C-alpha positions in Angstrom: 0.0 0.0 0.1 1.0 3.5 -1.0 2.6 5.5 2.0 0.5 8.4 1.3 -2.8 6.1 1.2 -1.5 4.5 4.6 -1.0 8.3 6.2 -4.3 9.3 4.8 -6.1 6.3 6.2 -4.2 6.7 9.7 -4.8 10.5 9.6 -8.6 9.6 9.2 -8.8 6.9 11.7 -7.2 9.5 14.3 -9.6 12.3 13.2 -12.3 9.6 14.0 -11.1 8.9 17.3 -10.5 12.4 18.6 -14.0 13.3 17.3 -15.6 10.5 19.1 -13.6 11.6 22.3 -14.8 15.2 22.0 -18.4 14.1 21.6 -18.5 11.9 24.3 -18.1 14.6 26.9 -20.1 17.2 24.8 -23.0 15.0 24.7 -22.9 14.5 28.6 -22.6 18.4 28.8 -25.8 18.9 26.5 -27.6 16.1 28.4 -26.9 17.7 31.8 -27.8 21.3 30.3 -31.3 19.7 29.2 -31.7 18.8 32.5 -31.1 22.2 34.2 -33.5 23.3 31.4 -36.0 20.9 32.5 -35.4 21.7 36.2 -35.6 25.5 35.9 -38.7 25.6 33.6 -40.6 23.3 36.3 -39.3 26.1 39.0 -40.8 28.8 37.0 -43.8 27.2 36.4 -44.5 25.9 40.4 -43.3 29.5 41.1 -45.9 31.5 39.0 -48.5 29.2 40.7 -47.3 29.7 44.1 -46.5 25.9 44.7 -42.7 25.9 45.4 -43.4 24.4 48.8 -45.3 21.4 47.7 -43.5 18.1 48.6 -44.3 16.8 45.0 -42.1 19.7 43.6 -39.6 19.2 46.0 -39.1 15.6 45.4 -39.2 16.2 41.7 -36.4 18.6 41.6 -34.5 16.6 44.2 -34.9 13.4 41.5 -33.9 15.5 38.7 -31.0 16.7 40.6 -29.7 13.1 41.4 -30.2 12.7 37.6 -28.0 15.3 36.6 -25.3 14.3 39.1 -25.8 10.8 37.5 -25.5 12.2 34.1 -21.6 11.2 33.6 -22.1 7.6 34.5 -25.1 7.2 32.5 -24.4 4.5 29.7 -25.8 1.3 28.0 -23.9 -0.6 30.3 -25.2 1.2 33.3 -28.7 0.9 31.8 -28.2 -2.8 31.4 -27.0 -3.0 34.9 -30.1 -1.1 36.3 -32.6 -3.4 34.4 -31.1 -6.4 35.5 -31.1 -5.4 39.0 -33.9 -3.6 39.4 -35.7 -5.6 42.0 -32.3 -5.3 44.4 -32.7 -1.3 44.3 -33.5 0.1 47.7 -36.3 2.5 47.4 -35.9 5.7 49.2 -39.0 7.2 51.4 -39.4 9.8 49.2 -39.8 7.1 46.0 -42.2 5.3 47.9 -44.5 8.2 48.4 -44.0 9.4 44.9 -47.3 8.4 43.1 -47.5 9.6 39.0 -51.2 9.8 39.2 -51.5 12.3 42.4 -49.0 14.8 40.7 -49.5 18.3 39.7 -49.4 18.8 35.8 -46.2 20.5 35.9 -44.4 17.9 37.7 -45.9 15.0 35.4 -44.7 17.3 32.2 -41.0 17.7 33.9 -40.8 14.0 34.7 -41.7 13.2 31.2 -39.4 15.4 29.8 -36.7 14.0 31.6 -37.6 10.2 30.6 -37.4 11.5 27.4 -34.5 13.3 27.7 -32.9 10.1 28.8 -34.0 8.0 26.0 -32.8 10.6 23.2 -29.2 10.6 25.2 -29.5 6.7 24.7 -30.7 6.2 21.5 -29.6 9.3 19.2 -26.3 10.5 21.0 -24.7 6.8 21.0 -23.4 4.9 18.4 -24.5 1.8 20.3 -28.0 3.4 20.8 -28.1 4.0 16.9 -27.4 0.5 16.0 -29.7 -0.8 18.9 -32.4 1.6 17.9 -31.9 0.4 13.9 -31.7 -2.9 14.8 -34.9 -3.2 16.8 -36.7 -0.8 14.6 -36.1 -3.8 12.0 -37.4 -6.0 14.5 -40.2 -4.1 15.6 -39.4 -4.1 19.4 -38.0 -0.5 19.9 -41.2 0.6 21.6 -41.0 -1.9 24.1 -37.4 -1.5 25.0 -37.9 2.2 25.4 -41.1 1.5 27.7 -38.5 -0.8 29.6 -35.8 1.3 29.8 -38.1 4.4 31.1 -39.6 2.1 33.8 -35.7 1.3 34.9 -34.8 4.8 35.1 -38.0 5.6 37.1 -37.2 2.9 39.6 -33.3 4.0 40.0 -33.9 7.4 40.1 -36.2 6.4 43.1 -33.6 4.6 44.8 -31.1 5.2 47.4 -28.4 4.2 45.0 -29.2 7.3 42.5 -28.5 9.7 45.5 -25.6 7.8 46.6 -23.8 7.8 42.7 -24.9 11.3 42.2 -23.3 12.7 45.2 -19.9 10.9 44.5 -19.9 11.7 40.9 -20.6 15.4 41.8 -17.6 15.1 44.0 -19.6 15.6 47.3 
């Protein structure tokens, strides 16, 4: 093989690795910013309606904060581990009381946005997500996987482990 072709191919591969490394850090930053935006929008809506002292709002805000802290560790491997060990998670006292049907509408909307944000992060912002999404779109099971991941994320966000990992990753 010609030396120029080897240099071109090597440069292309090196550029791809650098771009992927950059994207890996950037996507976490964008994900966290999306969560900050959801949290701030929820606060504005609850302040406008005078419900900042509502326990459901405080719980939701705490869950979003835990997810913000957990963001750097969120990956397909982490989700797979959570799905496999979902029954072993230790529910928090708050998580046991957090019933979706009783929540104010802004809190319900915020929780739905967080779930959509996590799914977007996993399926649209990772190479493995594109592969899994494409494979499941062909097979036809994409909706069931997304709902299963959503349920696992909800269970994890209401567990003691989310707070511990979130605080550890945030440097607390």
